[in-house]
C-alpha positions in Angstrom: 285.4 120.3 162.9 286.9 117.3 164.7 290.5 116.6 164.2 291.7 113.2 163.0 293.6 110.8 165.2 296.7 111.6 163.1 296.3 115.3 163.6 295.9 114.9 167.4 298.9 112.7 167.6 301.0 115.1 165.5 300.0 118.2 167.4 300.6 116.4 170.8 304.1 115.3 169.7 304.8 119.0 168.9 303.6 119.9 172.4 305.6 117.2 174.1 308.9 117.7 172.2 310.4 120.5 174.4 309.6 118.4 177.5 310.5 115.0 176.2 313.6 114.3 178.3 313.0 116.7 181.2 311.8 115.8 184.7 308.6 117.5 185.9 307.1 118.2 182.6 303.9 116.2 182.7 301.7 118.9 184.2 302.8 121.7 181.8 302.4 119.2 178.9 298.9 118.2 180.0 298.0 121.9 180.4 299.2 122.7 176.9 297.4 119.6 175.4 294.2 120.6 177.1 294.6 124.2 175.9 295.0 122.9 172.3 292.1 120.5 172.2 289.8 121.8 175.0 290.2 118.6 177.0 292.6 115.7 177.4 291.6 113.3 174.5 292.4 109.6 174.8 294.6 109.8 171.7 296.6 112.7 173.2 297.0 111.0 176.5 298.4 107.8 174.8 300.7 110.0 172.8 302.0 111.8 175.9 302.5 108.4 177.5 304.5 107.1 174.6 306.6 110.2 174.0 307.4 110.9 177.6 307.8 107.2 178.5 305.3 107.6 181.4 302.8 104.8 182.0 299.3 105.8 180.8 297.9 104.9 184.2 300.2 107.5 185.9 299.1 110.1 183.4 295.4 109.4 184.1 296.2 109.5 187.8 297.6 113.0 187.5 294.8 114.1 185.1 292.1 112.9 187.5 293.7 114.2 190.6 293.8 117.8 189.6 290.5 119.6 189.0 292.0 121.7 186.3 292.1 118.8 183.9 289.1 117.5 181.9 288.7 114.1 180.2 285.5 115.0 178.4 284.7 117.9 176.0 283.6 121.1 177.7 281.2 123.7 176.6 282.2 127.2 175.4 280.6 128.5 178.6 281.0 127.0 182.0 278.2 127.5 184.5 279.3 127.1 188.1 276.5 126.8 190.7 277.6 127.5 194.2 276.8 124.8 196.7 278.3 126.4 199.8 276.5 126.8 203.0 275.2 130.4 202.5 274.0 129.5 199.0 272.5 126.3 200.1 270.5 127.9 202.8 269.3 130.6 200.4 268.1 128.1 197.7 271.0 127.1 195.5 269.4 123.6 194.9 266.5 125.3 193.2 268.9 127.4 191.1 270.8 124.2 190.2 267.6 122.4 189.3 266.5 125.4 187.1 269.8 125.4 185.2 269.5 121.6 184.6 265.9 122.1 183.4 266.8 125.0 181.2 269.8 123.4 179.5 268.5 119.8 179.6 271.8 118.7 181.2 273.0 116.8 184.2 275.5 118.0 186.8 279.1 117.9 185.6 278.0 117.4 182.0 278.0 119.3 178.8 275.1 120.2 176.5 275.0 118.3 173.2 275.7 121.5 171.2 278.9 122.0 173.4 277.7 125.5 174.4 277.5 124.9 178.2 279.1 122.8 180.9 277.4 122.7 184.3 279.6 122.4 187.3 278.3 122.5 190.9 281.2 123.9 193.1 281.8 123.9 196.8 282.1 127.7 197.1 282.4 130.7 194.8 283.3 133.0 197.6 280.5 135.5 197.1 278.5 134.5 200.2 277.0 138.0 200.6 275.3 137.6 197.2 273.9 134.1 197.9 272.7 132.2 196.0 275.3 132.7 193.3 276.2 131.2 189.9 279.1 132.1 187.7 279.0 131.9 183.9 282.7 131.9 182.7 284.1 134.8 184.8 280.8 136.7 185.4 279.1 136.3 188.8 275.3 136.5 189.2 273.9 136.8 192.7 270.8 137.1 194.8 269.2 134.7 192.4 265.8 133.2 192.2 265.1 130.3 189.8 263.1 132.5 187.4 266.2 134.6 186.6 268.2 131.6 185.4 266.8 131.4 181.8 267.5 135.1 181.1 271.1 134.7 182.4 271.7 131.7 180.2 270.2 133.5 177.2 272.9 136.2 177.5 275.5 133.5 176.5 273.7 131.7 173.7 
């Protein structure tokens, strides 16, 4: 169930309170806000701006600079498809296409039911298993496109 604006603002104020008058608190506050809501909601970002007296543009600058922060809802499961050289040479584009086809989702997007988020990544670091995907913290290697639907089915 989605929280109301008032609930988001109230919870965000609770998160900000210990950091309100301290230098260097923006990143820990954003991390805590994201942990609470799953992503950095516009209402939460505005509340952080007001409470910490930091311009909203600066907060968005920090949130978009660091890959750890997300401005859109994310799925319960994150699928990362390796796009590194070894994976690319061994067919990662076909794997990526099969994930997109199976989930009916674009790159860096989330399924409508909020089950999966698809993120192509530069390298997973499992080159010997190329091509590789990760679902949450599980690695699946030596893939062919036909294996993708069975892997995804394990997480539905």
